[in-house]
N, C-alpha and C positions, 0 to 999 in steps of 0.2 A: 533701852529697856522698855520704854513706852511702846515702841513698835512691836516688841515681843509680846507685851501684854495684849495689844490690840489683835495681833495675829492669833494668839491663843484664844481670845474671846471669839473670834470668827470661826476658828476650827471647832471649838466646843459647841457652837450653835449648829454646825452642819450645813448651813445654807447661807446665802448672802442676799440680804435685802437692805435697802437704805435705812430702815428703822433699826435693824440689828447693828449696822455699821455706826450710825450716829449714837445709839445707846452705848455701843462698845467704846467709842471715842470718849464719852463722858466717864464711863466706869474705869477705863484704862487711865485716864487723867487723874481720877480720884485715887486710885491705887498707887500710881506713880508719886503723887504729891504726899500721900501717907508714908511711903517708903523714904522719900527724901526728908521728910520732917522727923520721923521717929526711928529710922534705922540707919542713920548716918550715910545716906546715899546722896549722890549729886550728879548733875549733868556732866561735870568734869570726869567722873568715873565712867560714864558712858563713852566719852571721847577716848579715854585711855583703853577701854575695852575694844573699841573699834580699831584703835591704833595697833593693838597687840593681836588682833584676829589673824593677820597674815603670819605672824610669828608662831601663833598657836597651831595654825594649819600646817606650817612647816614642821613643827614639833611632832604633830601626829604622823606626818609623812616619814620622818626619821624613825619614829617609834615602829611603824609598820615595817620599814626596811630592816631595822635592827632585829625585830621579832623573826622575820623571814630568814635573815642571816643566821641567827642563833638556832633556829629550828634545824636548818641544814647542818650546822656545826654539831649540834647534839645528836642528830641522826647519824652523822658520820662517825662520831665517837662510839655510839652504842653498837652500830653494825660492824665496827672494826674488830677483827679477830684479836688484835694485839692491844686492845684498849685496857689500860690499867688506870682506874680512876685515881686521880690525885686531887681530892677536894681541898679547897682552900678557904679560909676565913680571913677576909681582908678588912682592914680599917682604913678609912680615908677621911680627910676633912674637906669641906667645901666652903666657898665664900658666899654662897647663896644666903640672903638675909630673910626673905619672906617665908612664912610658914607654908604657903600654898606651893611655892616653887620647890621647897624641900619635899613636900608630900608628892608632887608630880614626879620628882626625881626618884624617890623611893618606890613609888608604884610602877614607874617605867622600868626600873631595874628588876622588880619582882615579876612584871609581865614578860620580860625577856627570858626565854627558856634557858635553864642552866644556872640562873642566878636568883637569889632570894635576899631581899633586904631583911636582915635579922633585927636590927635596931637603929634608931636615929636618936641621938642625944645631943642636943645643941647643934653644932656644925659637924659632928662626927657620925659617919655612917659605918655600920658593920654589915658586910655582904658575904653571904656564903656562895661559893662558886662550885659547880660540878667538877671543874677542872681548873688548875691554877692558870692555864693559858687564857681562860675567859676573864680573868681579873685584870689583864693588862690594859692600861689606858682607861679604866673605868672612871677615874676621878677627873679626866679631861675629855670625856666623851662628847659627842654631838649634843646629847641631852643637856649637859651642863652648859655648853656654849650657847644654845638657844635659850635656856632658862635665864642665863645672865643677861642676854639681850632683852628678854621680857621684863626683867627687873629694872634694867636701865631705863626702860620706857615708862616706868611708873612714876 
């Protein structure tokens, strides 16, 4: 987090001089100490963030892949002459514990064409699917698998 603050400071200044860099070191340290003291942040959380960065990048890759697959699937359904929509409203439970992982899962489902997260109550998700075939395997998708790994690293 400290390095992010320092990088942000240098970007906002628009140029790099030793005075700006040294002043940025001091300001970034002060902001970082303030956050650690008053906002329940710690160096341990920085290490956890670094540890989960690879998993998060893998999650983003899976998200892009699933969006592309779903786009093609929805396009195929719409352009098909014989398409008869069979929308489905499915409910499933997840074993994800943290709120951020549940939000990531809900938003990932919503970003994927043909599916919308209708509600999340506790561990139960309600998802509307454009076609009932899109609902298959949603509760054990790659999204859930990667989010479980991210939670295990916490």
